[in-house]
C-alpha positions in Angstrom: -8.7 -74.6 -23.9 -8.8 -70.9 -23.1 -6.4 -68.4 -24.5 -5.3 -65.5 -22.5 -5.2 -62.2 -24.2 -3.7 -58.9 -23.1 -6.1 -56.7 -21.2 -7.8 -54.2 -23.4 -7.2 -50.6 -22.2 -10.4 -48.6 -21.8 -11.1 -46.3 -24.7 -9.8 -42.9 -24.1 -12.2 -40.0 -24.5 -11.3 -37.7 -27.3 -9.9 -34.5 -25.9 -12.4 -31.7 -25.7 -12.0 -29.2 -28.4 -11.0 -25.7 -27.3 -13.9 -23.4 -27.1 -14.7 -20.1 -25.6 -17.4 -21.7 -23.5 -14.9 -24.1 -22.0 -12.5 -21.2 -21.2 -15.3 -19.2 -19.6 -16.4 -22.2 -17.5 -12.8 -22.8 -16.4 -12.4 -19.1 -15.5 -15.8 -18.6 -13.9 -14.4 -17.2 -10.6 -12.4 -14.6 -12.5 -15.3 -13.7 -14.7 -17.6 -13.4 -11.6 -15.1 -11.1 -9.8 -14.6 -9.0 -12.9 -18.4 -8.6 -13.3 -18.8 -7.7 -9.7 -16.0 -5.1 -10.0 -17.6 -3.6 -13.1 -21.0 -3.3 -11.4 -19.5 -2.0 -8.2 -17.5 0.7 -10.1 -20.7 2.1 -11.7 -22.8 1.6 -8.6 -20.4 3.4 -6.3 -19.2 6.2 -8.6 -22.6 6.8 -10.2 -24.4 8.3 -7.2 -21.2 10.4 -6.5 -21.8 12.2 -9.9 -18.8 10.3 -11.5 -20.8 7.9 -13.7 -18.5 8.5 -16.7 -15.4 7.6 -14.5 -17.3 4.5 -13.3 -18.1 3.5 -16.8 -14.5 3.9 -17.9 -13.3 1.9 -15.0 -15.8 -0.9 -15.9 -14.5 -0.7 -19.5 -11.0 -1.2 -18.3 -11.9 -4.2 -16.3 -13.8 -5.6 -19.3 -10.8 -5.1 -21.5 -8.6 -6.9 -19.0 -11.1 -9.7 -18.8 -11.2 -10.0 -22.6 -7.4 -10.1 -22.7 -7.3 -12.8 -20.0 -10.0 -15.0 -21.6 -8.4 -14.7 -25.1 -5.0 -15.6 -23.7 -6.5 -18.7 -21.9 -8.3 -19.6 -25.2 -5.1 -19.3 -27.2 -3.1 -21.4 -24.7 -5.8 -24.1 -24.7 -5.7 -24.2 -28.6 -1.9 -24.5 -28.5 -2.0 -27.3 -25.9 -4.8 -29.3 -27.5 -3.3 -29.1 -31.0 -0.1 -30.7 -29.8 2.1 -28.4 -31.7 5.1 -26.6 -30.0 5.0 -23.0 -31.0 8.4 -21.3 -31.4 9.4 -18.5 -29.1 9.0 -16.0 -32.0 5.4 -17.2 -32.6 4.5 -16.8 -29.0 6.1 -13.4 -28.8 4.4 -12.2 -31.9 1.0 -13.4 -30.7 1.5 -11.7 -27.4 2.8 -8.5 -29.0 -0.2 -8.2 -31.3 -2.7 -8.9 -28.5 -1.1 -6.4 -26.2 -0.8 -3.8 -29.0 -4.5 -4.0 -29.8 -5.4 -3.8 -26.1 -3.1 -0.8 -25.6 -4.5 1.1 -28.6 -8.1 0.5 -27.5 -7.4 1.4 -23.9 -5.4 4.6 -24.7 -8.0 5.6 -27.4 -10.8 5.4 -24.9 -8.8 7.1 -22.2 -8.0 10.0 -24.6 -11.6 10.2 -25.9 -13.1 10.5 -22.4 -10.3 12.5 -20.8 -10.0 13.1 -17.8 -12.4 10.4 -16.7 -11.0 8.1 -19.4 -7.9 7.4 -17.2 -10.3 5.0 -15.4 -9.8 2.6 -18.3 -6.1 2.3 -17.5 -6.9 2.0 -13.8 -9.5 -0.7 -14.5 -6.9 -2.6 -16.5 -4.4 -2.4 -13.6 -7.0 -3.4 -11.0 -8.1 -6.4 -13.1 -4.4 -7.5 -13.6 -4.0 -7.5 -9.8 -7.2 -9.4 -9.2 -6.2 -12.0 -11.9 -2.7 -12.3 -10.4 -4.2 -13.0 -7.0 -6.7 -15.5 -8.3 -3.9 -17.3 -10.1 -1.4 -17.3 -7.3 -3.7 -18.3 -4.4 -4.4 -21.9 -5.7 -0.7 -22.2 -6.4 0.2 -21.2 -2.9 -2.3 -23.7 -1.5 -0.8 -26.4 -3.6 2.7 -25.6 -2.4 1.5 -25.6 1.2 0.1 -29.2 0.7 3.5 -30.4 -0.7 
């Protein structure tokens, strides 16, 4: 006589731990665009005699990329931990991150004035690029629906 048992569900893989490598892999297109933008800023402005402006622009893009990657890493940690952060915790984390970014960016801008303004321009350019790279897949997904 055979006994029937309930089907055994396949073992679930343990969720991947949040790591900087995973975030960089997930954001590889954004990292590639940022790297190309940094190289292009120095490559284009260097021969024009504005190497310092190109460097400041590249620093601004790098700061924007660092902010973007850290934000993604923080979100991945929160999601994988299963905890629900409060609104105050999220606001405090964002405030501290943006305060540090602002102090560094303005400090570099003042230190290398007038070319240092490129740091703020680089941050703004990176934010536009990151916004486009985030919204294009969303628009494609909406178009499919």
